Each structure stands twice: as structure tokens, then as C-alpha cells.
C-alpha positions in Angstrom: 90.6 190.7 105.7 88.3 187.9 107.0 88.6 189.0 110.3 87.5 192.3 109.7 84.6 191.3 107.3 83.3 189.0 110.1 83.5 192.0 112.7 80.9 194.1 111.2 78.1 191.2 111.6 79.5 190.6 115.3 78.6 194.2 116.1 74.9 193.7 115.6 72.7 190.8 116.3 71.8 188.2 113.4 69.0 189.7 111.5 69.5 193.3 111.7 70.1 195.2 109.0 73.2 196.9 107.4 72.0 200.5 107.7 71.1 199.9 111.5 74.8 199.1 112.1 75.9 202.0 110.3 73.2 204.1 112.3 74.7 202.7 115.2 78.3 203.7 114.8 77.2 207.0 113.8 75.2 207.6 116.8 77.4 206.1 119.1 80.4 208.2 117.8 78.1 211.3 118.3 77.0 210.1 121.6 77.7 211.1 125.6 81.4 211.7 126.0 81.0 210.3 129.6 83.7 207.8 130.4 82.7 204.9 131.9 85.9 203.4 133.0 84.4 201.1 135.7 83.4 198.6 133.1 86.2 198.6 130.7 88.5 195.7 131.7 92.1 196.1 132.4 93.1 194.0 129.1 91.2 196.6 126.9 92.8 199.3 128.5 96.2 198.1 128.3 95.8 197.0 124.6 94.5 200.4 123.9 97.5 202.1 125.7 99.8 199.8 124.0 98.3 200.5 120.4 97.6 204.0 120.8 100.1 205.6 122.9 99.6 209.5 122.5 95.9 209.3 122.3 93.4 210.9 124.1 90.4 209.1 125.3 87.1 210.7 124.6 84.7 207.8 126.0 84.4 204.2 126.3 81.6 202.5 125.2 81.1 199.1 126.8 78.9 196.4 125.2 78.3 192.6 125.8 80.2 191.9 122.4 83.0 194.6 122.3 84.3 197.9 124.0 84.3 200.7 121.4 87.0 203.5 122.4 86.5 207.1 120.9 89.9 208.7 121.0 91.7 211.6 119.5 95.2 211.3 117.8 96.3 214.5 116.7 93.2 216.5 115.4 91.5 213.4 114.1 88.9 211.4 116.0 88.9 207.7 115.4 87.2 204.7 117.0 88.7 201.6 118.0 86.7 198.3 118.7 88.3 195.4 121.3 87.1 192.0 122.2 86.7 191.7 125.9 90.1 190.0 126.3 91.8 193.3 124.6 92.4 192.3 121.1 92.2 195.1 118.6 89.3 194.1 116.5 89.1 197.3 114.1 89.7 200.9 113.8 87.1 203.1 112.0 87.0 206.9 111.0 84.7 209.1 109.2 86.0 210.5 105.9 85.2 212.6 103.2 84.8 211.5 99.6 88.0 213.1 98.3 90.0 210.8 100.9 89.0 207.8 98.8 91.5 206.1 96.7 91.6 207.3 93.5 90.0 204.0 91.5 87.3 204.0 94.2 86.5 207.7 93.8 86.6 207.4 89.7 84.0 204.4 90.1 81.7 206.6 92.4 81.6 209.3 90.0 81.4 207.2 86.9 78.6 204.8 88.2 76.4 206.8 90.9 76.6 210.7 89.8 72.8 210.3 90.4 73.3 209.9 94.2 74.4 212.1 97.4 76.5 210.5 99.8 74.8 210.3 103.3 77.9 208.5 105.3 81.3 207.3 104.3 83.8 205.5 106.8 87.2 203.4 106.7 87.6 200.6 108.5 91.3 199.3 109.3 91.7 195.7 110.4 94.0 192.9 109.9 96.6 195.4 108.1 93.7 196.1 104.9 91.3 198.7 104.4 87.8 198.6 103.7 85.2 201.5 102.9 81.6 201.6 103.4 79.6 204.1 101.6 76.0 205.0 102.1 74.4 206.8 99.1 70.9 208.3 98.2 68.4 209.4 95.9 65.0 210.6 96.7 63.8 206.9 95.9 66.8 204.4 96.8 69.2 204.2 99.7 72.2 201.9 99.1 75.4 200.7 101.0 78.3 200.0 99.2 81.2 198.2 100.5 85.0 198.6 98.9 86.8 195.3 97.7 90.3 196.6 98.6 90.9 200.0 97.0 90.1 198.8 93.7 86.5 198.7 93.4 82.7 198.6 95.0 80.6 196.1 95.9 76.6 196.5 96.4 76.2 195.7 99.9 72.4 196.8 100.4 69.7 198.6 98.4 66.6 199.5 100.2 63.6 201.4 98.7 62.9 204.5 100.7 59.2 205.3 101.5 
């Protein structure tokens, strides 16, 4: 879990806000589907092929810090993040609220019934899952991070303009 929790800050430069990271993940997942194979290292390609044997690659997005592979397995679109040397850092997917573990869903309904969900995704890394949830009202935007599948912690709260 340590490596997964450290993964998110490595995606963005120091000083950036979590909401920018979430926006980055969403925007890049919706961005152009052009494949940039010439920039993907052989280690990343081999690691992806080994980890996701029957996956269909939609796009490769190479940055200075990591390579993001958008791919499809079955009917589901997933996002895998690899280090330059081909180490799988994490796998993410957008999910619906009804796909949350029961305890998280119950706490959400009990404590945040006045908010609406604007973003929700699951991160898998180091054999553990973590969820990030963006909730909004007319006045506030908050980001929650799950502690395992048991409870939420406040990750960020901002006042809307």
C-alpha cells in the first residue's frame, strides 16, 4: 500500500493539487486514442504483454515519469501505469458508486448525503485497492480517499468560487 500511496504524488509535480491529478487522469483517459508506440520502451511493452495477456491497447501515453496504457479487457476500459523500466505501478478504473465495498457505500450515504459524486475511481497496486472519490455541493468540493475498504478519510476540501 505504501508504494500505491506514494504513486499518486509522483504522477504530478510537487505543489500541484489533488484535483489537478484527478483531472489529469480523467482528461488523459478521455484524450486522443492515437498510439505513440515509438516512445514506449521495450521493457514497458513486455511488462504490459506479460501482465495483461488478452488486453487490447487503446493508447499509450508516455511522460517523463511514467507510461500510461489505456486498454480494454473484455468490456472494461482500464489504465495501467508503468515506470520507465517496465515496473507496473498501479492499475486504475473508473467505477460507479454501486461498485464500492458495502462499508464505504454505507458511510458515504450516512455522512455525505448532501453531496453529489463528480468522480470516482479505484486504484489497484501492491495487491491492495484504494478508492478516490470527489464529492460536490454548490459551495464545496471534497476529495475522499479510502482506508482499505473500511472507511473514508478527507484528502482535500476546497471552497468553490
